[in-house]
C-alpha positions as MATLAB code, in Angstrom:
seq = 'MSFHRSGNWRIGSGRLTDRKQHRIPGSEVHDMLKRLKYAVTDHPLLTTLVGLRGNPRACVYTEPLWGIPYSLYVPFFTLYMYALGVNDQQIGFLISIGMVFQVFAALLGGVLTDKLGRRLTTVIFDVLSWSVPTLIWAFSQNFWWFLVAAISNSLWQITNNSWNCLLVEDCEPEKLVHIYTWVTISGLLAVFFAPISGLLVETLTVVPAVRILFGLTFIMMTAKFIILYRYSRETKRGEIRRAETKGVSIWTMLGQYKSVFSLMLHTKETLQVLGIMLVLNITSMISGSFFSLYVTQNLQVPDSWLAYFPMARAAVMLIFIFSIQTMLNRLSFHIPVMTGLVFYLASQILLIFAPAGQPVWLILYVLCEALAFALVVPQKDTLLVLFVNPEERARIISLIYVAMIGLSAPFGTIAGLLSAYSRRLPFVLNIIFYLLCMLLVMRMRHDSRKRSSQASQ';
ca = [
     138.232  126.402  141.169;
     137.186  129.123  138.793;
     134.234  129.920  136.617;
     134.776  129.594  132.984;
     133.405  132.172  130.665;
     131.490  129.413  128.793;
     129.561  129.042  132.012;
     131.118  125.620  132.973;
     132.847  125.078  136.249;
     136.272  123.575  135.990;
     138.852  122.106  138.373;
     142.645  122.777  138.060;
     143.770  123.870  134.605;
     140.594  122.619  133.112;
     141.774  122.543  129.479;
     141.305  118.904  128.836;
     137.994  118.805  130.856;
     136.787  121.886  129.101;
     137.510  120.568  125.665;
     135.723  117.263  126.623;
     132.816  119.304  127.898;
     132.559  121.088  124.574;
     132.757  117.856  122.570;
     130.036  116.159  124.587;
     127.118  117.753  122.719;
     128.696  116.953  119.258;
     129.264  113.423  120.549;
     125.813  112.980  121.769;
     124.375  114.022  118.356;
     126.877  111.742  116.731;
     125.844  108.769  118.828;
     122.010  109.591  118.325;
     122.517  109.781  114.615;
     124.489  106.405  114.748;
     121.617  104.834  116.818;
     119.166  106.233  114.249;
     121.059  104.820  111.392;
     121.127  101.437  112.973;
     117.504  101.479  113.922;
     116.612  102.236  110.326;
     119.088   99.870  108.658;
     118.378   97.108  111.086;
     114.585   97.501  110.770;
     113.352   94.008  109.651;
     111.129   95.392  106.764;
     113.954   97.456  105.361;
     116.456   94.587  105.696;
     113.999   92.338  103.901;
     113.449   94.963  100.999;
     117.167   95.430  100.521;
     117.884   91.758  100.636;
     115.277   90.772   98.106;
     116.567   88.707   95.192;
     115.168   86.913   92.202;
     111.368   86.705   91.629;
     110.438   88.409   94.997;
     112.478   91.377   94.033;
     111.076   91.647   90.444;
     107.444   91.240   91.785;
     107.871   93.876   94.788;
     110.045   96.432   92.869;
     107.603   96.761   90.020;
     104.490   96.833   91.905;
     104.398  100.671   92.233;
     103.974  100.805   88.397;
     100.612   98.977   88.967;
      99.607  100.805   92.231;
     100.185  104.330   91.279;
      97.861  104.495   88.434;
      95.386  102.203   90.114;
      95.356  104.717   93.147;
      94.742  107.661   90.777;
      91.579  106.392   89.109;
      89.958  104.030   91.670;
      88.617  106.688   93.979;
      86.587  108.294   91.093;
      85.587  105.033   89.219;
      82.095  104.628   90.686;
      81.430  108.447   90.198;
      82.684  108.102   86.543;
      80.233  105.334   85.849;
      77.412  107.304   87.543;
      78.281  110.411   85.569;
      77.930  108.299   82.348;
      74.388  107.284   83.313;
      75.150  104.024   85.289;
      72.849  103.863   88.145;
      72.969  102.126   91.627;
      71.329   98.899   90.676;
      73.538   98.622   87.428;
      76.760   99.305   89.426;
      75.642   96.446   91.641;
      74.927   94.298   88.533;
      78.288   95.044   86.994;
      79.971   93.887   90.197;
      78.128   90.662   90.258;
      78.471   89.853   86.563;
      82.251   90.581   86.884;
      82.368   88.020   89.765;
      80.640   85.430   87.730;
      83.332   85.551   85.107;
      86.063   85.783   87.912;
      84.676   82.328   89.045;
      85.676   80.762   85.704;
      88.731   82.626   85.439;
      89.849   81.597   88.940;
      88.974   77.994   88.081;
      91.246   78.198   85.032;
      93.907   80.077   86.870;
      95.429   76.983   88.606;
      95.435   75.012   85.277;
      96.885   77.767   83.196;
      99.503   78.606   85.825;
     100.653   75.113   85.788;
     100.392   74.481   82.034;
     102.038   77.755   80.831;
     104.132   78.426   83.865;
     103.899   81.155   86.435;
     105.830   83.792   84.403;
     104.257   83.444   81.100;
     100.748   83.234   82.507;
     101.289   86.450   84.480;
     102.348   88.613   81.505;
      99.609   87.270   79.106;
      96.741   87.692   81.632;
      98.058   90.983   83.130;
      97.725   92.374   79.569;
      94.235   90.957   78.916;
      92.901   91.873   82.457;
      94.456   95.435   82.966;
      95.738   96.830   79.725;
      92.748   96.028   77.597;
      89.924   97.014   80.079;
      91.797  100.333   81.004;
      91.610  101.234   77.241;
      87.805  100.394   77.062;
      87.118  102.276   80.209;
      89.019  105.387   78.851;
      86.458  105.522   75.978;
      83.333  104.217   77.655;
      80.068  105.795   76.801;
      77.539  103.910   78.703;
      76.611  100.753   80.647;
      77.512   98.299   77.909;
      81.057   99.598   77.608;
      81.602   98.852   81.287;
      80.019   95.434   80.958;
      82.575   94.416   78.279;
      85.522   95.837   80.405;
      84.222   94.090   83.493;
      84.260   90.713   81.725;
      87.840   91.366   80.337;
      88.972   92.590   83.846;
      87.683   89.519   85.412;
      90.688   87.571   84.002;
      92.762   89.230   86.716;
      91.888   86.212   88.800;
      94.109   84.057   86.570;
      97.073   86.395   87.107;
      96.342   86.679   90.767;
      97.140   82.983   91.024;
     100.237   83.046   88.927;
     101.598   86.257   90.339;
     101.495   84.924   93.896;
     103.043   81.624   93.033;
     105.754   83.675   91.200;
     106.197   85.774   94.361;
     106.330   83.177   97.005;
     107.599   79.810   95.471;
     111.289   80.424   95.613;
     111.074   82.696   98.954;
     112.111   81.670  102.331;
     108.799   81.110  104.426;
     110.035   83.375  107.294;
     110.174   86.340  104.942;
     106.574   85.980  103.887;
     104.971   88.274  106.087;
     107.446   91.034  105.464;
     107.251   90.587  101.705;
     103.443   90.661  101.729;
     103.809   93.751  103.930;
     105.904   95.377  101.318;
     103.353   94.641   98.551;
     100.902   96.381  100.795;
     103.304   99.386  101.434;
     103.908   99.804   97.672;
     100.243  100.264   97.222;
     100.080  102.677  100.103;
     102.980  104.735   98.791;
     101.287  104.841   95.366;
      98.199  106.587   96.993;
     100.156  109.692   97.853;
      99.895  110.461   94.046;
      96.078  110.630   94.429;
      95.900  114.431   94.884;
      96.961  114.660   91.300;
      93.732  113.061   90.258;
      91.801  115.230   92.622;
      93.297  118.407   90.993;
      92.385  116.979   87.530;
      88.819  116.372   88.625;
      88.674  119.710   90.241;
      89.957  121.367   86.934;
      88.342  119.216   84.276;
      85.367  117.551   85.996;
      85.056  113.882   86.595;
      84.602  112.471   83.101;
      87.371  114.068   81.122;
      89.753  113.750   84.107;
      89.169  110.036   84.574;
      89.503  109.352   80.830;
      93.102  110.967   81.082;
      93.788  108.703   84.112;
      92.781  105.510   82.249;
      95.045  106.482   79.315;
      97.934  106.943   81.888;
      97.048  103.582   83.608;
      97.272  101.712   80.271;
     100.796  103.064   79.709;
     102.160  102.391   83.251;
     100.642   99.066   83.874;
     101.707   97.773   80.400;
     105.237   98.889   81.305;
     105.074   97.040   84.542;
     103.973   93.830   82.893;
     106.898   93.948   80.448;
     109.490   94.790   82.938;
     108.274   92.040   85.372;
     108.390   89.411   82.680;
     111.972   90.573   81.573;
     113.532   90.316   85.128;
     111.663   87.204   86.561;
     112.328   83.624   85.941;
     110.037   80.586   86.268;
     110.005   79.111   89.569;
     111.334   75.640   90.477;
     107.927   74.514   91.358;
     106.496   76.086   88.142;
     109.118   74.234   86.087;
     108.161   70.899   87.639;
     104.362   71.469   87.170;
     105.018   72.636   83.579;
     106.891   69.318   82.876;
     104.219   67.146   84.667;
     101.499   68.775   82.563;
     103.183   68.821   79.193;
     100.925   66.899   76.729;
      97.941   66.944   79.218;
      94.923   68.622   77.765;
      93.288   71.436   79.774;
      89.988   69.502   80.140;
      91.898   66.647   81.677;
      93.617   68.923   84.080;
      90.213   70.394   85.177;
      89.009   66.960   85.823;
      91.942   66.485   88.153;
      90.348   69.272   90.336;
      88.065   66.704   91.908;
      90.804   65.218   94.114;
      92.320   68.652   94.869;
      88.758   69.875   95.956;
      88.474   66.869   98.189;
      91.893   67.609   99.735;
      90.756   71.309  100.318;
      87.353   70.181  101.826;
      89.154   67.889  104.207;
      91.666   70.585  105.472;
      89.897   72.467  108.107;
      92.565   75.288  108.272;
      92.057   76.008  104.464;
      88.295   76.202  104.929;
      88.628   78.615  107.840;
      91.025   80.986  105.879;
      88.509   80.653  103.014;
      85.814   81.930  105.408;
      87.945   84.832  106.354;
      88.871   85.671  102.712;
      85.155   85.575  101.853;
      84.106   88.080  104.475;
      86.974   90.590  103.560;
      86.305   90.206   99.888;
      82.549   90.859  100.290;
      83.151   93.853  102.746;
      85.967   95.403  100.554;
      83.837   95.081   97.480;
      80.947   96.968   99.175;
      82.866   99.639  100.614;
      85.054  100.026   97.406;
      81.962  100.357   95.293;
      79.517  102.415   97.422;
      81.637  104.555   99.709;
      82.208  107.406   96.981;
      78.514  107.535   96.166;
      77.528  107.693   99.837;
      79.932  110.455  100.862;
      79.430  112.632   97.834;
      75.660  112.241   97.586;
      74.508  111.912  101.137;
      77.268  113.455  103.220;
      77.803  116.344  100.868;
      81.584  115.769  100.407;
      83.018  117.543   97.204;
      84.075  115.134   94.386;
      87.642  116.194   94.476;
      88.039  115.286   98.100;
      87.629  111.633   97.359;
      91.447  111.545   96.214;
      92.425  112.531   99.735;
      90.708  109.922  101.725;
      92.952  107.301  100.379;
      96.078  109.406  101.058;
      95.052  109.855  104.758;
      94.400  106.231  105.090;
      97.651  105.260  103.609;
      99.579  107.703  105.979;
      98.097  106.100  109.032;
      98.739  102.579  107.574;
     102.454  103.360  106.854;
     102.968  104.825  110.312;
     101.427  101.793  111.824;
     103.368   99.239  109.719;
     106.842  100.714  110.390;
     106.170  101.315  114.123;
     103.945   98.421  115.368;
     103.433   95.816  112.663;
     106.714   93.999  113.072;
     106.005   93.479  116.771;
     102.593   91.919  115.985;
     104.208   89.602  113.657;
     105.445   87.855  116.578;
     102.075   87.154  118.016;
      99.529   84.599  117.293;
      97.467   85.623  114.164;
      94.326   85.849  116.030;
      95.337   88.692  118.165;
      96.033   91.280  115.240;
      93.010   89.796  113.344;
      90.513   90.219  116.064;
      91.833   93.808  117.009;
      91.513   94.795  113.365;
      88.031   93.461  113.074;
      87.011   95.554  116.077;
      88.460   98.599  114.232;
      86.549   97.594  111.071;
      83.284   97.503  113.096;
      84.013  100.946  114.591;
      84.675  102.424  110.982;
      81.330  101.141  109.597;
      79.388  102.545  112.741;
      81.047  105.964  112.357;
      80.197  105.965  108.628;
      76.587  105.128  109.089;
      75.980  107.635  111.687;
      78.154  110.358  110.270;
      76.055  113.631  109.798;
      76.375  115.641  106.635;
      78.925  118.423  106.632;
      80.895  116.986  109.531;
      84.300  115.914  108.146;
      85.596  114.759  111.681;
      83.339  111.697  111.536;
      85.018  110.817  108.179;
      88.542  111.453  109.411;
      87.876  108.955  112.354;
      86.382  106.455  109.847;
      89.560  106.627  107.813;
      91.748  106.170  110.922;
      89.864  103.220  112.137;
      89.711  101.514  108.706;
      93.133  102.108  108.013;
      94.292  100.522  111.307;
      91.933   97.463  110.615;
      93.478   96.893  107.102;
      96.936   97.220  108.326;
      96.234   94.583  111.173;
      94.203   92.146  109.174;
      95.249   91.927  105.565;
      99.047   90.999  105.804;
      97.961   88.116  108.247;
      95.282   86.912  105.784;
      97.645   86.753  102.873;
     100.277   84.850  105.071;
      97.719   82.385  106.332;
      96.620   81.502  102.775;
     100.147   80.547  101.939;
     101.046   78.695  105.283;
      97.738   76.545  105.271;
      97.951   75.433  101.569;
      99.758   72.209  100.534;
     102.861   73.470   98.673;
     102.725   70.657   95.998;
      99.291   71.704   95.035;
      99.380   75.413   95.746;
      98.306   76.788   92.310;
      95.273   74.680   92.133;
      94.190   74.786   95.686;
      94.582   78.634   95.618;
      92.666   78.600   92.359;
      89.793   76.554   93.987;
      89.815   78.999   97.158;
      89.321   81.998   94.860;
      86.651   80.141   92.932;
      84.746   79.535   96.047;
      85.308   83.003   97.500;
      84.143   84.711   94.336;
      81.242   82.458   93.673;
      79.869   82.961   97.110;
      80.588   86.712   96.962;
      79.016   87.290   93.552;
      75.409   87.709   94.599;
      76.248   90.359   97.175;
      77.267   92.901   94.440;
      73.547   92.917   93.307;
      72.260   92.797   96.928;
      74.449   95.850   97.997;
      73.289   97.663   94.940;
      69.686   97.059   95.840;
      70.270   98.059   99.293;
      72.123  101.174   98.253;
      69.159  102.136   95.908;
      66.834  101.922   99.033;
      69.226  103.691  101.424;
      73.026  104.371  100.979;
      73.692  103.473  104.599;
      72.405   99.894  104.320;
      75.389   98.332  102.496;
      77.552   99.289  105.242;
      75.034   97.806  107.760;
      75.650   94.563  105.898;
      79.415   94.963  106.382;
      78.769   95.117  110.069;
      77.043   91.809  110.006;
      79.847   90.113  108.119;
      82.590   91.570  110.361;
      80.702   90.031  113.401;
      80.623   86.658  111.479;
      84.275   86.775  110.893;
      84.974   87.485  114.582;
      83.196   84.272  115.335;
      85.273   82.469  112.836;
      88.525   83.739  114.134;
      87.457   82.658  117.669;
      86.872   79.174  116.374;
      90.268   79.145  114.766;
      91.878   80.180  118.055;
      90.023   77.405  119.909;
      91.084   74.766  117.239;
      94.658   75.914  117.430;
      94.795   75.635  121.160;
      93.307   72.257  121.020;
      96.030   71.171  118.436;
      98.683   72.489  120.673;
      97.344   70.697  123.706;
      97.129   67.350  121.825;
     100.659   67.843  120.569;
     102.017   68.441  124.054;
     100.548   65.213  125.340;
];
C-alpha cells in the first residue's frame, strides 16, 4: 500500500483505480447535469409549453405582446388619472360605469362569438377594446377622456369570451390547468419589464411617462392581435355554432338566452364558481384601483417604486408555480383555494396596519398576495371550464360574466366613497369578501363529498 501524491490511497499498481478516482468528480458532475436536464425537460409545465399546437400555441405564445405593455402602464394608471385631476370618487365612478357597459358587452359576447366565430370576434373586439382606448388614454386631458376610453375598453368582455373559447375548445382537458398556468406565467414574465416604466416616471414624471407607455402599448397590442389572427384557426365547435346561427338575427339569439340562463341557474356547480369569480373580481378591482393611491399618498412610497411591487410579486409567483404548483394540481381544488384565501386575508391585514415609511410590511404584503394569486387563480379558471356545458360554453360563460360584472359594478363607486373617507377602508371591504369566499369554498367541498358518497353507494 502506498500513498499517492494526489492524496488518495491505492492498492497494488493503482493505475486503473487511480484513473477511476480522478474521473469520479467529473462523472458526478456529468450525472448531476444529466439529472438536471431531465428535471427541466420533463417538467409538466415545460412539456406542455413545447408541445402546444394550433390555437393554444397561437394564444399562449402571443400573450406577452399584450402582457408586457399592460404591465408597464398599469401600476401608474390610477396616479396618471389623479395627476390629470380625476379624484377618488370619480375614479370609483369610472370603474362602475365601465362595468355597466361591460355587462352589455358580456351579454353580446356569447352571441357575437357564435355568430362571427371565435377567431374573427377576437381580432375585431381586441382592437376596439384595447387599441382604441390606449390611444385615447395617451392623449387624455380630463375626466371625460377617461370616461370615453372606459366605455371603449369595456368591450374587452366580448373578446374575453371569444379568446377563451379559441384557447380551450380544441385542447385536451388534461392540459387545461397547465395552459392557464402558462397564460398566468406570460403575464408574470412581462412584469419584469416594469422597471422601465419606473425609470421613465422617475426621469419624466408621471404624466409624460405614461403617455409614452400608452403609445407603446398601442403598437405592441395591435401587433399581437394581428399575429394571433394570422396563426389561429376557427375551432371545431366555433364552426358548428357559426353554421347553426347563420341567418339567425342577433335579437333572436339574445332571446335564446332564456333557456341558457335557466340551465345555468339549475347547475349548482356553475353558480358556486360564479360566486368565487364575483368575489375575486371585486377584490381585484379594489386592489388594482386603490393600492397605488394608498401606498403613495398614505404610506409615503415614492411614485417610481410602484413599478417594482409587481416585479417582486411576479418573482414570488414564478418560483411558486415552478416548484409547488404542479404538485397542487393533483389535489382537490378546495385545498389550494382555501390556502390562497388565507394568504389573501393576511395580505390585506398587513396592508391596513402597515406604518408609513416601513417597507418591510409592504414586502410581506407582496409575498402573501403573490402566493394567494398563484394558488387561487389557475384553479378558478379551470373550474370555469370544467363546470360549464361544452355545447353552450360561449353563451353560458357570457352569462356568467354578465352576472359577475353586474353584481360587481356598484362596488367601484362604493370603494371610491370609502377611499375618500379613509384609504384603508377599501381593503377592509376586501377582507369581508375573502371571508365570504371561504364559506363558499367550504360549501363546495361539502357538496363534492356528498356527490362522491352518493356515487359510491
